[in-house]
MIGU-855218 format. One line per field, with one value per residue (C-alpha): y, z, x; residue number from 1. Coordinates in steps of 0.05 Angstrom, whole numbers, always signed. Last residue first. Layout:
MIGU-855218
yy	c(Y, ...)
zz	c(Z, ...)
xx	c(X, ...)
n	c(NUM, ...)
end
This chain:
MIGU-855218
yy	c(+4091, +4103, +4069, +4008, +4005, +4010, +3955, +3910, +3920, +3907, +3841, +3818, +3835, +3797, +3737, +3737, +3746, +3688, +3704, +3684, +3653, +3649, +3619, +3670, +3643, +3629, +3679, +3629, +3558, +3544, +3502, +3555, +3558, +3482, +3488, +3449, +3381, +3345, +3383, +3359, +3286, +3287, +3320, +3268, +3213, +3245, +3247, +3174, +3158, +3199, +3158, +3187, +3211, +3184, +3244, +3251, +3268, +3291, +3362, +3384, +3358, +3351, +3337, +3366, +3371, +3435, +3427, +3419, +3399, +3427, +3383, +3382, +3457, +3504, +3471, +3489, +3562, +3610, +3686, +3720, +3783, +3843, +3913, +3917, +3891, +3862, +3787, +3783, +3762, +3695, +3699, +3634, +3606, +3540, +3534, +3466, +3455, +3526, +3506, +3568, +3561, +3572, +3634, +3624, +3620, +3595, +3564, +3570, +3534, +3466, +3425, +3374, +3400, +3423, +3465, +3443, +3487, +3479, +3498, +3531, +3543, +3603, +3629, +3704, +3754, +3753, +3784, +3855, +3848, +3852, +3919, +3951, +4004, +3946, +3933, +3876, +3843, +3799, +3767, +3757, +3687, +3685, +3665, +3727, +3726, +3681, +3712, +3709, +3721, +3723, +3718, +3670, +3688, +3651, +3692, +3632, +3641, +3631, +3659, +3657, +3590, +3548, +3530, +3454, +3459, +3507, +3473, +3401, +3372, +3305, +3297, +3232, +3232, +3169, +3197, +3261, +3224, +3180, +3239, +3277, +3222, +3227, +3237, +3290, +3349, +3314, +3323, +3398, +3428, +3377, +3375, +3450, +3451, +3395, +3432, +3498, +3465, +3433, +3501, +3533, +3481, +3479, +3449, +3474, +3418, +3350, +3307, +3231, +3196, +3129, +3066, +3040, +3048, +3010, +2975, +3013, +3057, +3074, +3094, +3138, +3172, +3181, +3213, +3261, +3281, +3287, +3328, +3378, +3386, +3387, +3441, +3434, +3403, +3346, +3291, +3223, +3156, +3094, +3036, +2981, +2910, +2850, +2781, +2781, +2800, +2856, +2884, +2884, +2921, +2972, +2982, +2997, +3043, +3082, +3092, +3119, +3164, +3194, +3202, +3238, +3256, +3278, +3301, +3294, +3290, +3290, +3217, +3204, +3130, +3092, +3019, +2989, +2916, +2911, +2954, +2935, +2914, +2971, +3021, +2989, +2987, +3061, +3080, +3037, +3074, +3142, +3131, +3085, +3132, +3141, +3212, +3188, +3137, +3191, +3239, +3188, +3180, +3255, +3268, +3241, +3173, +3148, +3165, +3142, +3133, +3079, +3109, +3091, +3159, +3143, +3112, +3172, +3216, +3184, +3174, +3242, +3225, +3232, +3193, +3203, +3279, +3305, +3353, +3304, +3277, +3349, +3365, +3306, +3326, +3398, +3378, +3337, +3393, +3442, +3408, +3454, +3503, +3461, +3461, +3393, +3363, +3383, +3321, +3309, +3257, +3264, +3208, +3237, +3267, +3316, +3349, +3416, +3386, +3352, +3417, +3454, +3401, +3405, +3480, +3473, +3419, +3465, +3525, +3482, +3450, +3518, +3550, +3492, +3479, +3550, +3578, +3528, +3538, +3614, +3613, +3561, +3612, +3649, +3586, +3574, +3643, +3647, +3581, +3541, +3543, +3535, +3536, +3513, +3524, +3584, +3608, +3676, +3651, +3582, +3509, +3444, +3386, +3344, +3352, +3357, +3425, +3436, +3439, +3443, +3440, +3463, +3448, +3396, +3444, +3449, +3501, +3487, +3469, +3497, +3556, +3572, +3570, +3616, +3665, +3663, +3675, +3736, +3738, +3795, +3796, +3866, +3884, +3954, +3937, +3872, +3807, +3734, +3683, +3659, +3643, +3595, +3565, +3553, +3518, +3474, +3454, +3433, +3474, +3428, +3402, +3327, +3325, +3393, +3368, +3308, +3353, +3400, +3343, +3315, +3382, +3400, +3405, +3441, +3446, +3516, +3544, +3591, +3596, +3653, +3663, +3707, +3734, +3670, +3693, +3644, +3650, +3707, +3718, +3655, +3625, +3607, +3626, +3637, +3625, +3644, +3613, +3656, +3620, +3674, +3733, +3745, +3810, +3784, +3719, +3755, +3799, +3737, +3706, +3770, +3768, +3695, +3704, +3766, +3724, +3684, +3609, +3543, +3548, +3491, +3442, +3452, +3497, +3471, +3399, +3410, +3441, +3379, +3334, +3370, +3426)
zz	c(-973, -1047, -1044, -1009, -1059, -1118, -1090, -1076, -1147, -1177, -1139, -1158, -1232, -1233, -1200, -1252, -1310, -1287, -1258, -1289, -1272, -1335, -1332, -1345, -1388, -1348, -1348, -1330, -1305, -1359, -1339, -1359, -1429, -1436, -1428, -1367, -1375, -1358, -1292, -1273, -1289, -1251, -1191, -1188, -1191, -1132, -1092, -1107, -1083, -1020, -1005, -1014, -957, -966, -957, -913, -848, -794, -765, -795, -863, -876, -943, -994, -1060, -1097, -1167, -1213, -1283, -1350, -1407, -1481, -1493, -1551, -1575, -1509, -1525, -1495, -1492, -1461, -1419, -1407, -1405, -1331, -1307, -1236, -1239, -1315, -1338, -1371, -1410, -1423, -1483, -1489, -1414, -1382, -1361, -1334, -1278, -1235, -1169, -1125, -1160, -1207, -1206, -1272, -1277, -1348, -1407, -1378, -1437, -1471, -1538, -1552, -1488, -1416, -1366, -1291, -1247, -1179, -1140, -1100, -1040, -1036, -1047, -1090, -1049, -1061, -1060, -1136, -1135, -1091, -1048, -1016, -1008, -962, -982, -950, -988, -947, -942, -924, -868, -825, -827, -858, -870, -934, -959, -896, -918, -905, -938, -970, -987, -993, -952, -962, -1032, -1057, -1024, -1012, -943, -953, -1026, -1024, -963, -987, -1057, -1074, -1149, -1186, -1252, -1295, -1350, -1356, -1371, -1425, -1453, -1461, -1501, -1483, -1529, -1484, -1526, -1534, -1459, -1458, -1487, -1461, -1395, -1389, -1403, -1352, -1299, -1315, -1308, -1242, -1216, -1238, -1205, -1140, -1117, -1057, -1056, -1081, -1143, -1144, -1201, -1212, -1237, -1304, -1344, -1293, -1336, -1315, -1377, -1363, -1291, -1314, -1369, -1321, -1269, -1322, -1345, -1275, -1253, -1309, -1291, -1216, -1218, -1147, -1088, -1065, -1117, -1098, -1127, -1151, -1132, -1133, -1157, -1113, -1131, -1092, -1154, -1165, -1096, -1109, -1175, -1139, -1087, -1139, -1176, -1112, -1103, -1174, -1164, -1098, -1111, -1175, -1199, -1135, -1094, -1018, -991, -1060, -1071, -1029, -1041, -1056, -1036, -1026, -1041, -1003, -944, -886, -929, -978, -921, -896, -967, -977, -913, -931, -997, -963, -916, -857, -816, -759, -781, -852, -827, -789, -848, -893, -844, -833, -906, -898, -914, -957, -953, -966, -922, -944, -959, -921, -896, -823, -842, -884, -826, -780, -826, -861, -917, -966, -1026, -1095, -1090, -1136, -1104, -1058, -1033, -1022, -983, -936, -926, -913, -861, -826, -830, -800, -735, -730, -788, -839, -851, -819, -850, -922, -959, -1007, -1061, -1135, -1186, -1257, -1282, -1329, -1272, -1286, -1279, -1213, -1186, -1206, -1172, -1109, -1105, -1112, -1058, -1013, -1020, -1015, -952, -922, -939, -917, -845, -821, -860, -828, -760, -764, -791, -747, -693, -744, -764, -689, -677, -740, -735, -799, -869, -890, -962, -980, -1045, -1066, -1131, -1123, -1150, -1183, -1165, -1193, -1155, -1110, -1050, -1063, -1075, -1011, -982, -906, -861, -790, -729, -698, -699, -624, -570, -551, -478, -458, -504, -474, -404, -427, -455, -389, -349, -387, -428, -424, -348, -319, -299, -329, -391, -403, -365, -386, -330, -356, -423, -388, -349, -413, -445, -385, -381, -454, -514, -574, -629, -644, -712, -733, -729, -773, -823, -826, -835, -892, -927, -929, -1004, -1068, -1123, -1150, -1221, -1263, -1213, -1218, -1235, -1215, -1154, -1129, -1140, -1110, -1146, -1122, -1085, -1045, -1026, -965, -967, -905, -898, -838, -801, -741, -678, -650, -669, -601, -592, -532, -569, -632, -588, -553, -621, -642, -580, -594, -666, -645, -601, -660, -663, -644, -581, -609, -599, -615, -559, -507, -527, -522, -453, -430, -459, -426, -459)
xx	c(-27, -17, +51, +21, -37, +12, +57, -3, -31, +38, +45, -24, -13, +54, +21, -34, +14, +56, +123, +189, +256, +298, +368, +422, +479, +541, +598, +653, +641, +589, +529, +478, +508, +502, +426, +405, +374, +439, +442, +372, +387, +453, +421, +365, +416, +452, +387, +375, +446, +436, +374, +305, +260, +190, +144, +83, +119, +70, +72, +5, +27, +102, +136, +87, +126, +143, +170, +110, +133, +109, +134, +151, +141, +136, +71, +39, +49, +99, +99, +159, +164, +209, +178, +160, +227, +223, +205, +208, +138, +122, +57, +21, -17, -53, -59, -69, +3, +3, -45, -61, -97, -36, -12, +46, +122, +151, +220, +247, +279, +295, +319, +274, +300, +228, +229, +220, +182, +193, +134, +129, +64, +42, +4, +12, +67, +131, +187, +213, +289, +297, +260, +313, +279, +244, +170, +151, +86, +33, -24, -87, -115, -188, -235, -229, -153, -101, -33, +9, +80, +122, +195, +251, +318, +375, +437, +484, +547, +621, +630, +701, +719, +657, +684, +680, +699, +758, +786, +786, +784, +817, +811, +825, +862, +867, +823, +864, +929, +899, +861, +927, +960, +1033, +1093, +1123, +1101, +1033, +1020, +1029, +965, +914, +951, +947, +872, +861, +901, +865, +796, +818, +841, +776, +731, +770, +835, +875, +926, +902, +912, +905, +940, +907, +942, +919, +983, +1027, +1079, +1141, +1140, +1067, +1083, +1140, +1100, +1040, +1086, +1112, +1042, +1015, +1076, +1064, +991, +1003, +1057, +1080, +1045, +998, +1009, +980, +1000, +963, +918, +970, +956, +972, +998, +1064, +1104, +1054, +1068, +1143, +1131, +1087, +1141, +1193, +1144, +1131, +1205, +1212, +1151, +1175, +1250, +1269, +1200, +1167, +1226, +1224, +1153, +1121, +1101, +1039, +1026, +962, +963, +894, +907, +973, +951, +997, +1056, +1044, +1050, +1115, +1143, +1126, +1161, +1220, +1226, +1221, +1279, +1297, +1340, +1290, +1276, +1265, +1213, +1176, +1179, +1146, +1088, +1086, +1075, +1004, +974, +916, +843, +772, +711, +662, +594, +530, +509, +525, +592, +611, +589, +639, +699, +705, +754, +697, +671, +640, +634, +580, +532, +497, +563, +587, +523, +535, +607, +587, +535, +589, +640, +590, +608, +669, +673, +711, +786, +801, +738, +754, +778, +720, +736, +720, +727, +725, +660, +693, +732, +700, +630, +646, +676, +613, +569, +612, +604, +529, +525, +566, +518, +456, +483, +497, +430, +386, +407, +419, +361, +313, +343, +334, +263, +229, +210, +167, +128, +119, +89, +47, +11, +20, +48, +121, +143, +213, +252, +209, +241, +274, +341, +347, +345, +374, +342, +386, +341, +267, +233, +195, +125, +117, +56, +64, +21, +67, +126, +137, +127, +54, +55, +123, +114, +46, +75, +131, +79, +41, +104, +127, +191, +242, +240, +251, +321, +319, +359, +321, +323, +331, +322, +254, +285, +333, +276, +237, +295, +308, +234, +238, +214, +211, +256, +248, +213, +239, +310, +295, +259, +318, +368, +326, +320, +394, +406, +383, +435, +447, +451, +492, +549, +599, +672, +731, +695, +662, +591, +541, +474, +430, +365, +355, +287, +246, +173, +130, +56, +14, -45, -65, -43, +3, -41, -73, -34, +6, +21, +43, +88, +116, +132, +166, +211, +226, +246, +285, +330, +357, +348, +381, +338, +296, +353, +427, +449, +401, +412, +487, +479, +441, +495, +553, +593)
n	c(515, 514, 513, 512, 511, 510, 509, 508, 507, 506, 505, 504, 503, 502, 501, 500, 499, 498, 497, 496, 495, 494, 493, 492, 491, 490, 489, 488, 487, 486, 485, 484, 483, 482, 481, 480, 479, 478, 477, 476, 475, 474, 473, 472, 471, 470, 469, 468, 467, 466, 465, 464, 463, 462, 461, 460, 459, 458, 457, 456, 455, 454, 453, 452, 451, 450, 449, 448, 447, 446, 445, 444, 443, 442, 441, 440, 439, 438, 437, 436, 435, 434, 433, 432, 431, 430, 429, 428, 427, 426, 425, 424, 423, 422, 421, 420, 419, 418, 417, 416, 415, 414, 413, 412, 411, 410, 409, 408, 407, 406, 405, 404, 403, 402, 401, 400, 399, 398, 397, 396, 395, 394, 393, 392, 391, 390, 389, 388, 387, 386, 385, 384, 383, 382, 381, 380, 379, 378, 377, 376, 375, 374, 373, 372, 371, 370, 369, 368, 367, 366, 365, 364, 363, 362, 361, 360, 359, 358, 357, 356, 355, 354, 353, 352, 351, 350, 349, 348, 347, 346, 345, 344, 343, 342, 341, 340, 339, 338, 337, 336, 335, 334, 333, 332, 331, 330, 329, 328, 327, 326, 325, 324, 323, 322, 321, 320, 319, 318, 317, 316, 315, 314, 313, 312, 311, 310, 309, 308, 307, 306, 305, 304, 303, 302, 301, 300, 299, 298, 297, 296, 295, 294, 293, 292, 291, 290, 289, 288, 287, 286, 285, 284, 283, 282, 281, 280, 279, 278, 277, 276, 275, 274, 273, 272, 271, 270, 269, 268, 267, 266, 265, 264, 263, 262, 261, 260, 259, 258, 257, 256, 255, 254, 253, 252, 251, 250, 249, 248, 247, 246, 245, 244, 243, 242, 241, 240, 239, 238, 237, 236, 235, 234, 233, 232, 231, 230, 229, 228, 227, 226, 225, 224, 223, 222, 221, 220, 219, 218, 217, 216, 215, 214, 213, 212, 211, 210, 209, 208, 207, 206, 205, 204, 203, 202, 201, 200, 199, 198, 197, 196, 195, 194, 193, 192, 191, 190, 189, 188, 187, 186, 185, 184, 183, 182, 181, 180, 179, 178, 177, 176, 175, 174, 173, 172, 171, 170, 169, 168, 167, 166, 165, 164, 163, 162, 161, 160, 159, 158, 157, 156, 155, 154, 153, 152, 151, 150, 149, 148, 147, 146, 145, 144, 143, 142, 141, 140, 139, 138, 137, 136, 135, 134, 133, 132, 131, 130, 129, 128, 127, 126, 125, 124, 123, 122, 121, 120, 119, 118, 117, 116, 115, 114, 113, 112, 111, 110, 109, 108, 107, 106, 105, 104, 103, 102, 101, 100, 99, 98, 97, 96, 95, 94, 93, 92, 91, 90, 89, 88, 87, 86, 85, 84, 83, 82, 81, 80, 79, 78, 77, 76, 75, 74, 73, 72, 71, 70, 69, 68, 67, 66, 65, 64, 63, 62, 61, 60, 59, 58, 57, 56, 55, 54, 53, 52, 51, 50, 49, 48, 47, 46, 45, 44, 43, 42, 41, 40, 39, 38, 37, 36, 35, 34, 33, 32, 31, 30, 29, 28, 27, 26, 25, 24, 23, 22, 21, 20, 19, 18, 17, 16, 15, 14, 13, 12, 11, 10, 9, 8, 7, 6, 5, 4, 3, 2, 1)
end
């Protein structure tokens, strides 16, 4: 693929065909420049089969905004569309529509509100709100979902892994198992969600994080094949990287060969004035091997060296390893906390692919259309009540209880201000009989979540650094109820509708059904 082809594939034509056919219909009917509003949200938390998330971490916004800033219909794009024909050989796209696209096919007319990256988010809450001319707001859908859904999915997985590892150092190793260039987006999302570093060299450099890594089994195998052995392989590595020496010890036999040889090399390094980093375990019973390796390292005078674990780790595997160490370490005269505190987790395939749930069900729905001087709420009625979107122009608020924990996200109509209400009714999104009544005395804060990020195509939001995004994630996760943070059967976080929004939605449903 040459550079021009890459721009075609990754530019504004990073979309689905039906976005363009709808845009032409809007153009033909004179609707293409009517102001419209679309909401982007997801319907369900990731369900990994044996366990389920109780929250998500929002990610991907910066890369979407960067893409929107440069994406437009070039001459090459228009000519490609001109060449498309239907079943009978007639052009799919008419010349006047293509001329309009070439002149107006960019996102300069759109205004975007979004929940910032790193914030904890929940189902059915608008994460991104797009307002502007109908045709271009429609064309944005596919790229928006592509760029936001995946990063949110991976940031969520990383946050859960971070939680299960008790905040110990976490490294993302997934590039070789990622979906082509999606590996870069996955690395960024993993850093947002809780990974401290990545092995992915290029994107780590771009994002301002030093890449991390040690060596593979192949290095030891190469020395063995040449008759030099594991010990000489370790010595060679230590000679080149004396201050960053971390050795993979399970090529031959972890406890009988790998760890003893690593200790010999560590002792030689110390005699030369260098301190080793640690060892890596990539196979076997990682909990048992961690305990035994820690015993051997402690006995040799290296109680502070790290033990890096890899090999198909995820949040449940890490939780099981920690649980097993807590149970078994005392049998061998080891303090379990001492072993656990020195662990570092290298997580690859199961993080970068979100093993167990490989896609976030984010959607992009038309919720309002401007006509004859007023905004008209738009509604799609589904046979499943949970799939019927919330209509109209809305705002999103986070309510904090007396413990200063997040107790609910409240979706209201645009002109509502729950922070000024003495009494508010929180309606379940779909169940008529379920609601809560809260008073101002029950709350410590009412926080608006949506921030204007683009106004009429111009950025109006200072994009934060990855580190600032990570700090935001930490703060949000700490303000969740512990039950919501559980790895297994998490408590359900409440997402509610205001009474006014509930009434509007029911009125629209009833009028549609009557019609």
